[in-house]
VEXLUM-749523 format. One record per residue: residue in one letter; x negated, y, z negated of N, C-alpha, C in turn. Coordinates in steps of 0.1 Angstrom, whole numbers, plus 5000, padded with zeros to 4 digits. Example, Ala and Ser with C-alpha at 12.3 -4.5 7.8 and 13.67 -1.06 7.14 Angstrom:
# VEXLUM-749523
a486849434922487749554922486849674922;s487249784929486349894929487150004921;
This chain:
# VEXLUM-749523
m629017635420628317755424627117715432;a626917775444625817735453624417775447;q623517685450622117705445621317775455;l620317855451619417915460618217815462;i618017745473617017655475616217685487;p614917655488614117695499614317625512;s615017515512615117435524616317485533;g617117585528618117635536619017725528;a619017855531619817945523621317935528;r622117995519623518005523623718085536;a624518045545624718115558625618225556;a625318345562626218455561627418425570;d627218355581628318315590628118175594;t628918085588628617945591629117905605;t629817985612630217955625629217985635;s628118045632627018085641625817995639;t625117975650623817905649622817985641;p622217935631621218015623620018055631;l619418165627618218215633617018185623;t616118105627615018065619613918175620;l612918175611611818265612611018235624;e610718105627610018075639610618125652;q611918115653612618165665612518315665;a612618385654612518525654611118575659;i610118505655608718535659608518515674;v609018405679608918375693609618475701;m610818515697611618615704610918745705;a610318785694609618915693608418905702;l607618795702606418785710606718795725;f607818745729608118745743609018855748;a609518935739610419045742609919185737;s608819185729608419315723607919405734;p608419525735607819625744606419665741;e606119665728604719695724603719595729;l604119465727603219365732603119355747;r604219375754604219385768603319495773;s603319605766602519715770601019685770;v600519625759599119595758598819475767;a599719385770599519275779599319335793;q600019445797599819505810598419575811;d597819605800596519655801595519555806;v595819425804594919325809595019325824;a596219335830596419345844595719465850;i595819575843595119705847593619675848;a593019615837591619585837591219485848;a592119395852591819305863591719375876;g592519485878592319565890591019645890;a590619695878589419765877588219665880;r588419535876587319445879587119415894;v588219415901588119395915587419515921;q587819635917587219755922585719765919;a585319715907583919725903583019635912;g583619535918582719445926582619485941;l583319595945583219635959581919715961;r581419695974580219775978580619905984;p579620005985579920135991580320116006;n581220196011581620196025580520266033;p580320216046579420286055580120416060;e579320496066579820626070579420646085;l580420676093580120706108580220856110;s579220906117579221056119578821086133;l579221206138578921256151578321396150;l577121416155576421546155576221596169;r576821706172576721766186575921896185;e574921906194574122026195574422086209;g575022206209575422276222576822236225;t577422316234578822296238578922266252;s577922286260578022256275577022156279;s577422056287576521956292575422016301;n575722136307574822196316573722276309;s573922296296572922376288572122286279;g572122156282571322066274572022016261;r573221986261574021946250573521806246;t573321786233573021646228574021596218;d574321476219575221406209574521296202;t574721296189574021196180575121126173;y575120996175576120906167575320826157;q575820836144575020776133575920686125;l575420576120576120496111575220486098;s575720536087574920546075575520446065;q574620366058575020276048574320296035;p575020336024574320346011574020206006;i572820196000572420065994572120095980;e572920025971572820045957571619975952;l570820035944569619975938569719975923;g568819895916568819895902569919805895;g570619725904571619645898572919715894;k573219825901574419895897575719815898;r575819745909577019665912577219555901;d576119485898576219385887576619445874;a576019565871576319625859577719675858;r578319725869579719755869580619635867;i580219525873581019405871581019355857;r579819355851579719315836580619415828;l580519545831581319635823582819605825;a583219585837584619555839585119425832;d584219325832584519205825584719225810;r583819315804583919345790585219425788;d585619505797586919585795588119485795;q588019385804589119275804589119205790;a587919165785587919095772588419185761;l588119315762588619405752590119425753;a590719425765592119425766592819305761;r592219185763592719065758592619065742;g591619125737591519135723592619225717;d592919335724594019415720595319335719;v595519245729596719165729596819075717;a595619015714595618925702595818995689;v595219115687595519195675596919235674;t597519285685598919325685599819205682;a599519095687600418975685600318935670;a599118945664598918905650599719005641;e599619135645600319235637601819215639;l602319185651603719165653604219045645;r603518935645603918815637604118865623;a603218935617603318975603604519065601;n604719165610605819255608607119195610;v607219095619608519025621608818945609;t607818875603608018795591608518885580;a607918995578608319085567609719135570;a610119175582611419215585612419105583;y612118985587613018865586613218845571;l612218845563612418815549613218935542;e613019055547613719165541615219145544;a615519105557616919075560617518955553;l616618855551617018735544617418765529;t616518845523616718895509618118965508;a618319055518619619135518620719035520;q620618935528621718835530622018765517;e620918725510621218655497621818745487;h621418875487622018965478623518985481;v623918975494625318985497626018865492;a625418745494626018615489626218625474;l625118675467625218675452626318785448;a626418895455627418995452628818945454;r629018865465630318805467630618705456;e629718625452629918525442630218605428;s629518705426629718785414631118845414;l631518895425632918955426633918855424;s633718735430634718625428634818585414;l633718575407633718535393634318645385;a634018765388634618875380636118885382;g636618845394638118845396638718735388;k638118615388638618505380638618535365;a637518605361637518645347638618745343;t638818835352639918935350641318865349;n641518775358642818695357642918615344;a641818555340641818475328642018565316;a641318685316641518775305642918825304;g643518845316644918895316645918795310;r645618665313646518565307646318545292;r645018565288644818555273645318675266;v645318795272645918905266647418885265;a648018835276649518815275649818715265;a648918615262649218515252648818565238;g648318685237647918745224646718685218;k645818625226644618555221643418655220;i643418755228642318855228643018995229;s642219095226642719235227642719285241;p643519385244643519445258642219495262;l641319525252640019585255639219485263;e639319365261638619265268639019265283;q640319285285640819285299640319415306;t640219525299639719645304638219625308;r637519565300636019535303635919455315;s636719355316636619265328637019335341;s638019425340638419505352637319605356;v636619665346635519755349634319665356;a634119545350633019465356633419425370;e634719395373635119365387634919475396;a635219605392635019715400633519745403;g632719725393631319735395630719635405;a631319505404630819405414631319435428;r632419495429632919535442632019645448;l631619745440630719845445629319785449;e628919685441627619625443627719545457;l628819485460628919415472628919515484;s629619625482629619725493628219775496;q627419795486626019845488625219735494;a625419605490624619495495624919475510;l626219495514626519485528625919595537;a625819715531625219825539623719795540;d623019755529621619725530621319605540;a622219505540622019395549622119435564;a623019525567623219575580621919655585;l621419735576620219805580619019715582;a618819615573617719525574617819435587;r619019395591619219315603619019405615;r619419525615619119615626617619635628;r616919655617615419665619614819535624;l615319425620614819295625615119285640;a616319315645616619295659615919395668;a615419505662614619595670613319545675;y612819435669611519385673611619305686;w612819265690613019205704613919285712;g614019415709614719505718616219515715;g616719455704618119465701618519605695;t619719645698620119775693621219755682;q621719635681622819605671622219515661;p622719515649622219425638622319275642;e621319205639621319055641622418995633;n623418925639624518875632624418725629;r623418655633623218515630622718495616;p623218395609622718375595621218335596;l620518375585619118355584618818245574;l617818165575617418055567616118085559;v616118045546614918045539613917945545;p612717985549611817895556611417785546;d611217665552610617555544609217605540;i608817575528607517615523606717495518;d605417495521604517395516603517475507;l603717445494602917525484601417495485;a601017395492599617365493599017405507;a599817485515599417515528598317615529;i598217705519597317815520595917765515;p594917775523593517725518593017825508;s591817785502591217875492590717995499;l590418095490589918225496588618215502;t587718125497586418105503586518045517;e587417955519587617895532588217995542;l589118075537589718185546588618285550;q587818315540586718415544585818365554;t585518235554584718175565585318185579;r586618195579587418205592587518355596;l587118445588587318585591586618625604;a585418565606584618605617585318575630;s586218485630587018445643588318515643;s588618605634589918675634590018765647;p591318795651591518875663590819015661;q590919065649590219195647588719195649;m588119085644586619085645586219045659;r587018965666586718925680586819055689;r587819135686588019265693586819355690;a586419365677585319445674584019405681;r583819275682582619225689582719255704;a583919245710584219275724583919425726;q584219505717583919655718582419675718;i581719605710580219615710579619575724;e580119465729579619415741580019505753;r581119565752581619665762580619785762;e580319835750579419955750578019915754;e577519795751576219755756576219735771;a577319695777577419685792577419825797;q578019925790577920065795576520115794;v575720075785574320115784573620065796;n573819935800573219875811573519945824;l574819995825575220065837574520205837;a574420265826573720395825572320385829;k571620275825570220255829570120225844;a571120155850571120125864571320255872;d572120345867572420465874571220555874;r570220535866568920615867568120585880;v568420465886567620435898568320495910;p567620575918568320635930568720535940;d569820555947570320475957569620505971;l569620415979568920435992570020436003;t569920536012570820546023570120526036;v570520416044569920386057570820436068;t570220506078570920556089570420496102;l571320456111571020406124571920466134;g571320516145572220586155571620596168;r572320676177571820696191572020846194;k570920906200571021046204570921056219;k571821126225571921136240571821276244;d570821296253570621436259571321436273;s572421516274573221516286572521576298;l571621676295570921736306569821646312;a569021586304568021496308568521356310;n569721326306570321196307569421096300;v568921126288568021046280568721006267;t568620876264569220826251568120776242;q568120816230567120776220567720716208;t567020616202567420556190567020646178;v568020656168567720736156567720646144;v566720646136566620566124566220666113;g566920646102566620736090566820676077;v566120716067566220676053566220796044;a567220796035567320906025567320856011;v566520916003566320875989566421005980;p567321015971567321125962566121125953;l565621245950564421265941564921295927;p564721205917565221225904564321315896;l564321445900563421535893564121595880;f565421625881566121685870567121595864;n568021535872569021455867568621305867;r568221255856567921105856568921035847;n570121085846571221025838570821005824;q569921095819569421075805570521105795;g571421205798572521235789573521115787;s573921065799574820945798574220825791;l572920805793572320695786572220715771;l571920835767571920865752573320845746;s574320895753575620885748576120735747;a575720655757576020515757575420445745;l574120475743573420415731574120455718;r574520575717575120615704576520545703;r577220525714578520455713578320305709;v577220245712576820115707576720115692;d575920215687575820225673577120245666;k578020325672579320355666580120225666;a580120145677580820025677580419925667;r579119915664578619825654579019875640;t579020005638579520065625581020035623;d581720055634583220025633583419875630;a582619785636582819645634582519615619;e581519675613581219655599582319705590;r582819825594583919875586585219795587;e585419735599586619655601586519525593;y585319465592585119345585585319365570;l584819475565585019505550586519535548;k587219605556588619625555589419495555;a589119415565589819285566589519195554;a588219195550587919105538588719145526;q588819275524589619325512591019295513;a591619315525593019285527593319135526;l592319055531592518915530592518865515;a591618925507591518885493592818935485;d593319055489594519095483595719005486;a595818975499596918885503596918755497;h595718695496595518565489595918575475;q595518675468595818695454597418705452;r598018775460599518785460600118655462;a599618575472600118445475600018355463;m598918355456598718265444599718305433;v599818435431600718485420602218445423;a602618465436603918425440604118275438;q603118195441603218055440603418015425;e602718075416602918045402604318085398;q604818195403606218235399607218135404;i607018095417607917995422608017865414;d606817815410606717695402607417715389;s607217825383607817855370609317865371;m609817925381611217945383611917815386;r611317735394611917605398612017515386;k610917515378610917415367611617455355;e611617585352612117635339613217735340;i613017845346613917965346615317935352;l615217885365616517865372617317755365;p616817635362617617535355618217585341;a617417665334617917715321619017815323;a618817905333619818005335621117945340;q621017845349622217775354622917705342;s622217635334622817565323623517665313;a622817775310623517875301624717925307;f624717955320625918005327627117905326;n626717775330627817675329628417665315;a627517665305628017655292628917775288;a628517895293629318015289630718005296;v630717965309632017955316632917855309;t632417735306633217635299633717685285;g632817755278633217805265634217915266;f634117995276635118105278636518045281;e636517935290637817875294638417805281;l637617765272638117695260638417795249;g638017925251638318025241637218035230;k636017965233635017975223634018095225;f633918145237633118265240633918375246;g633418495244634118615249633618635264;f634318735270634018755284632618825285;i632218895275630818955275629718845276;d630018735269629018625269628918575284;v630118555290630018505304629418605313;l629718735311629118835320627518835318;d627118825306625618825303625018705310;a625618585308625018465314625018475329;q626118535335626218545349625118645354;r624918755347623918855352622518795351;t622318715340621018655339620718555351;l621718475354621618375365621418445378;f622118545381622018615394620618685395;q620218745384618918805384617818705386;s617918595380616918485382616918445396;r618018425402618118385416617418495425;a617818615422617218725430615618725428;q615218705416613718705414613118585421;y613818475421613218355428613118385443;l614118445449614118475463613018585465;g612818675456611818775457610418715457;a610218605449608918545448608718465461;l609718405467609618335480609218445491;s609918555490609618655500608218715498;a607818735486606418775484605418685489;r605618555487604718455492604618455507;y605718465513605718465528605218595534;r605418705526604818835531603318825530;s602818765519601318745518600818655528;l601518545531601118455542601118535555;a602118615558602018695570600818785570;d600518845559599318935559598018855561;l598018735556596818645559596718625574;r597818595580597818565594597518685603;r597518805597596918915605595518895608;f594818825600593318815601592818675604;v593418575599592918435601594018345605;a593718235611594618135615595018045604;v596218045600596717955589597617845595;e597517725590598317615596599717655596;g600317615608601817645609602117765616;d601117835622601517955630602417915642;v603318005645604217975656604218085666;g604618055678604718155688603418165697;t603618195709602518215718602618355724;p601618445723601718575728601718575743;p602518665750602518675764601218755768;t600118685771598918755774599018825788;d598118785796598118845810598718755820;r599918695816600518605825601118675837;n601418805836601918885847600818925856;a599618915852598418955860597918835868;q598418715866597918605873598318605888;
């Protein structure tokens, strides 16, 4: 009977190349429409950065007074150039730079969330795959038990009731296998959706290799929280709003428009140079409303950053606690529960074949063994789910995959 071990689960289809968790994460990172969408925001921000650095265009105008050259018509040709004052261009550039940083922060957060979600979906599909394997093993054993019970009934060693019980157990195992296959198909379809697949992933999945000492202490993880994708994005949002404040302050300074031209009098045949300067008078609109709004957005961004930190810290502590509990369960099952359940099952099968135990004893031992294996896989899954949740916020050794940032914008 095959053992459930962490270094490599039974393959659902041994003729196919297995799909590892690392491969699934990389496929999702490079094929996810959601991640591509936020990565395209970086390219959009790059275009806005180019636009922010451009200077105002000059304006060419013609002013004609009169319609006939015999009546003293004058033509004035003017070239006007707005000149931005108060550092508006530099402020726009800084704001565009902060928008780019914010877009890259969105990519990092989305990639972290995608890693965690793919890990959870992979382990859900892996758990379903193992349930299928256990259900098939249970059905096979139930069939053998039914045949053995039939032979012993024919030999007059047991009552026909034992054969009826074995037949009912076999029918139940067949129903359990049918349900397990349906659940596995659903889980595999959800997994394939992360890289755009519309059909269930048909490659066998492997239980990832685990290093039980890989997760650092909670204190160490908390010190890394400040560099998490969520907190980096929150700081980028604050810097973006502060850049908006600087732009609002720069917009309070009126721009200067310099005009240079030529005025020609057709009747007197006289040409004169025209020079002009225009400056708006900030009597009513001094951009005070926009500045006040920008200042309040800075306050909101700082509040949101504080809220994000508290939320991340709580989620980090919860995930770390779940990881430690799952690790204790894995240790206990490896050292005590699984060996004991396997030994009891082997003894029950041997005793049944020798006529020392009844079929109910074998069935109970089988159920206990399969439940123990399912619990062991559940503990492995819980540990990896908690590790995935940790990776939403902090870098943990062994992260895989590189997000497609703004490579399309280069």
